N, C-alpha and C positions, 0 to 999 in steps of 0.2 A: 640269764640262762645262756648256757653255751650251746653249741650246735647238737650235742648229744642229749639234751634235755636235762642237764644237770645245772644246778645253781653254780655260778662262779662269781668271784669278786676279786677286785684288785684294790689294795689299800693305797690311799693317797695321804701323804704327810703334809700338813699345812702348818707353816710357821707364821705366827702373827707377831709383828714387831710393834711395840708401843712406843710412839715417838713423844718426846718431851715437848710440851708447849710452854712458851714463855707467858705464864699467867700471873706473875707477881711483879709489881713495880719495885724499884729499889727504894730503900728506906734510909733516912738519915735521922738519928735521934741523939740528942735533942736537935730541934730545927734551928735553934739560935745559940751561938757561941759568942762570948765576949772575952777579949784578951786585952791585956795591958802590957806593952812591950817598950822598954827603954830605948830611946833613939840611939844610944851607944852600945846596944846589946850585940853580942857576937852573933853574926848571921850565919846562915847555912846550918842552923840547928833546928831540930824539930820543935815547933811551938806547941802543937797539940795533935791528937789523933782523932779524927772524926769517926764516929760510930756509924759505919755504913753496912748495909746488908741487903740481900735479895732472897726471897723464899724459894726461888728456883734452884735446883741442884746444878752444880757445875756452871753457874752463871758468871761470866766475866764482867766486872764493873769497870767503867772508865770515868775518871773524875777530871773536871776541868774548872778553871777559875776565870771569872770576869770581874773587872774592877780592881784596880791596883795590881793587876796580874803580873806586871814585871818584877815587883818586889817580893812575890810569894810563889810557891809551887806546892802542888799536892800530888802524892803518888797514888798508885792503885789500891794501897792499903788504907788510904785516908790520912796519911801523915802530912800535915801542913807545915811547911818550912819557910823561913825567911831567906830569900835569895840575895837581897841587896841591903845595904845600910839604910836605915830610916832616919829622916830629918824632921824633927818636930816643927821647926820654923816653916818649912815648905809644905808639909803634909801632916797636920796634927791628928788626923783620923783617916782611916782607910776602911771602906766597906767592901767586903768580898762576897761574891755569890759563887758558891761551889756547886756545880751541876754534876749529878751522878746519873750515869746512863748504863743500861744493860744491853744497848743496841736496839731495843724496841721502845722501852719506856725510859722516861727521864724524870 
């Protein structure tokens, strides 16, 4: 009520922003890849592309390698490449672990 006995109102505009929550873990499918690469193969070529995804919209994924990591690299799109020549006599097999992280989940 205003001072004259009349009803008065003032509208208030409220904006509600819905904030995205990181609710999904990154996924790599399949979980196991097996490659055969000749020791004299041309390196710096893409060997395979890992299938990586995250259910969160606009999520940036970071990929990193452990194990024989000097000889291989992986980019943000999952492309695994050979960076250095391979020598069967010194390293007949190399096991890599590719970690995929979205900043919260790995």
